[in-house]
N, C-alpha and C positions, 0 to 999 in steps of 0.2 A: 242163362235167358234173364234172369231177373233183370240185369241192368239195360237191358234194351226194351222191355216191356212197356215203360210208360211212352217213350217217343214211340213206339210203333202204333201203341195205342191211341195216341194224339192225331198222326197221319192218318189213320183209319177214321176216326172218328170225325175229323174235318171233312172227308170226302163223302162219307156215307150218312152222315148227321143222325146217326142213332147210337149212344153209348152202348147197348146191349148187344147190339149188331155188331158193334167196332170190337167189343170183347171176344166175341165168339171167332170174328174174322182172324185176329192176332192168336187167339190160342191156336188155330187150325194153323196158323203158318208156324208157330213155333214147335208143334208136334211133328209136323211132316218135316222141319229142319233137323231136328233130333235123329231121325232115321236115315236120314242123307248120308252118302260118302262125301265128304268135306276136304278131301285132297286136292280138287279143283276150285275151292274157293278161298281167294285171296283175302277178301275183307269180309269178314262177318256181318259187321254193321250194316254195310252198303247191300250186301246180298239181303239180309231181312228185310230192309227198308223197301229195297226194291220188289220183292214179293208179296210186302204187306201192299204197297200202293196199287199192285197189278192186281192182286187179290180184292182190294176194295174196290177197284174199278170195275171189274168184272161182276162182282156181286150188286154194284149200283146200276149196272147196263141191264142185268137180267130182271132186276129187282121189279115187279109190276105193283106198282102202290096201289095198294087193297083200297076198293070203295070204303070211302070213310064218310062221316058225319062233319059236313064243313070243307075245311082247307087243311091239307097234308103240312103240318109243321114239323121241324127237328125236336129230338129230345133233348130239354134243357139240362143243364149238368152245373151243380153247385159246387163251388171249389173248397167250401168250408166241409163237404162230406168226407170223410177219411177215406170212403171207398172210391171217391173219385181219383183215379189214377193218372190223371191228364195233366199234362204241362201247362200249366196257366198261361205263361206268356206265349204259348206257341199255338192256344187253343182259340179258333175265330170267336169272334161275338155272335150272339144268336141272331143279329139282323144280318149279318154275313152269312150265316147257315141258310136262312130263308132266301136270300139273294142267289147262292150257290145252286138252288133247284130251279133257275132257270138255265143253266147251264147244262151240257152233257158231260157225263163222267170225266171223260179226258181233260177237257175244257178246265172243269173244274180240279183235277188233278194239277195242270199245268200252272192256273192261275195260284194255288196254294202254295207249291213248291218254289214259285218266282217271287210272289209279293209276300207269302207269309215265313217263309224259309229261306229265301234269297239265295235260293239255287240258281246256275247259269243255264242258258237254254243248252249247252254242252252237256251239264249233268241232269237236266229233266230231259232230254233225247236218250240219253244213257238208260236211266230209268224205267221211262216209258217205252223203248225200243221204237223210235222213231226217228228221224232228221232232226236236226237243228233248225233247219226251216219249218219244218212242219210245229216244231215247238213254239216258234214266234208266232205262227199263224193260229194256234191254240190259245195263246195268250191275247193276242189282237181282237179274236174273236169272242173270247170272255170280257175283255174290257169294254169292248161295244154293247156288249148284254148290259153290263153294269154300270156304264156312264150315265143313264139317265134316271137312275134311281135316286133316293132321295137320302140314300145313305152316306153318311161321312165318319171319319175315324174320331169325332169327338166324343171324349170320354169324360162326362162330368164329375166334379168334384164329389165325394162320399156324401157330404152334408147336402150338398144342393141337389142331389138325387133323391134322397129321402125326404128333402123338404118337398118335392114335386109331388112324390108318391103319397104322403103325407096328405098333401091338400086334396089329392085325387082320391083318397078312400074318403075323406070327410065328405066329399062332396056327393060320392055314389051313395055314403050311409044316409045324408041327408036327401036324397034324390034331388039334388039341387041341377037341376040340367043348365041353368045359365052359368053357373062356375064352373060345371065341366065343358063347357064350350069354350071358355076362358083359358082352360089349362090346353087345348087342343089347336094343331094348326088347321088351316082350312081345308087343306086336302087329306088330313087324317085319315088312315085306313086302319079299321080293326080286322083280323083275321080269326077265326076259332075253329080250333080242332077237337073233336068229339071221339076220333079215331072210331072203332066198328062198334062199340059198346054203348056210346051216350050220344044221343040226338042232342044237337046244338040249334039255339033259335034262328040263328043266321051264320053262314060259313064266312062272309065278307061283308062288309060295310065301309061307304066312304062317305066322308064329310062330317063335317061339326055337328049338325044338328041329328042326322040320324044315327051317327055313332054315339053322341050323347042320349040320345031317346033310348037305343036300345041297352045300352050300360045300365041306366037306371031299371028299365024292365027287367032286366037279368038280376040285377041287384035286389029286387023288389020279390022277386017269384022264386028266385034259387040260391040266394046269398044272405039273405036275413036272418040274423042270428048267427051267422057262423063266426068264430074268431078268425085273426087276421096276423100275419106277420109279414114284416118287410125284409125281402132278401136279394139276394143278387145270383142270377144266373148268366153265364156267358158272358161277364163283364157288364150286364147290364141290370137295371134297378128293376125290382118285381114284387108284387104283391100278391100274398099266398092265402088262400081261404079254406080253412079247417072243420071239417067235423070230426071234434075230439080228435083223435090224433092221425086221422085220416085227410091227406090233402085233397080236397075237392076240385078246386080251379085255381090257377095262376095267372094273372096278367103280367107278361114280359112287357116293357116299355121300351121306346127308343126315344130320347131326348135330342132336342136340338139344342144350340149353344146358348140361345136365349131361356132354355127351362120347359120350353113348350113340347108336349106329346106329340110325336111325329108317327109313329106306328104303336099298337096295341096287338100283342099276340095273347089271345087267351086259349089257353089248353086245358081241356077237361078229360081227353084221353088218359084213364086210369092206367093204362100200360107205361105212359110217359111220365108220369106222376108218381110212381111207386117205389121209386129209389129216393125222392126227397125227403131229406129230414127235418124237423121243425126246430127253427131257431127262435130263440126269446124274442119274445114282442118288442117292438123298437119304438 
């Protein structure tokens, strides 16, 4: 089962948006598979993928998001963490995981399989136990939901990313609202997730002035004096704020091609931060 684990975990995580839940789902699938009569199973890998995807869809369908402080955001993953068993190139970016929350679980699975893993509609239909026409409809609805988003597949150069994050951190530390506004697109959106344990000042803010003002307020009241590191989560640059060795808050950024910040995802939920390890300051 070891050879299948990473791929199954990647599929599950892309669908449910939680690394901890994805691990539990895959473990459940593998434990059940071990006890099955395998005489009628022709292709072990396909069977396990199908089981994992359907298990993840069912989980996502019945999962009622808890009442959280702020906005519910996916659990970030760092590929620098040796315990993160996801396949890097097949793991969705953080912004895509956020956008997937606008899709229902089957739309999400169809989009991931087609656009992320290059499955044909016939293969998707077989995995999801639907018709090929239904697969096309699911993908069409998913694309329609996502087409108006600001997301692009642009992935900035490492140096470019850290240059922007460095300017962002400096502006925060100096409470420089004007410089922060210079770094943000006009319709910047900040989303904050405190989970069930940490109350956030605001769950969502839109626009340069409101966002910059809120960022400075949070910096001065909650982040002052904390050490920071620049890291990457789900292919996107981030700044992490630490209290000793405990991660207090991280801001994951979506950058435009001209280096401006399009989205800020502020995660304060300790349950989503507990598996992130501290890297050296850059």
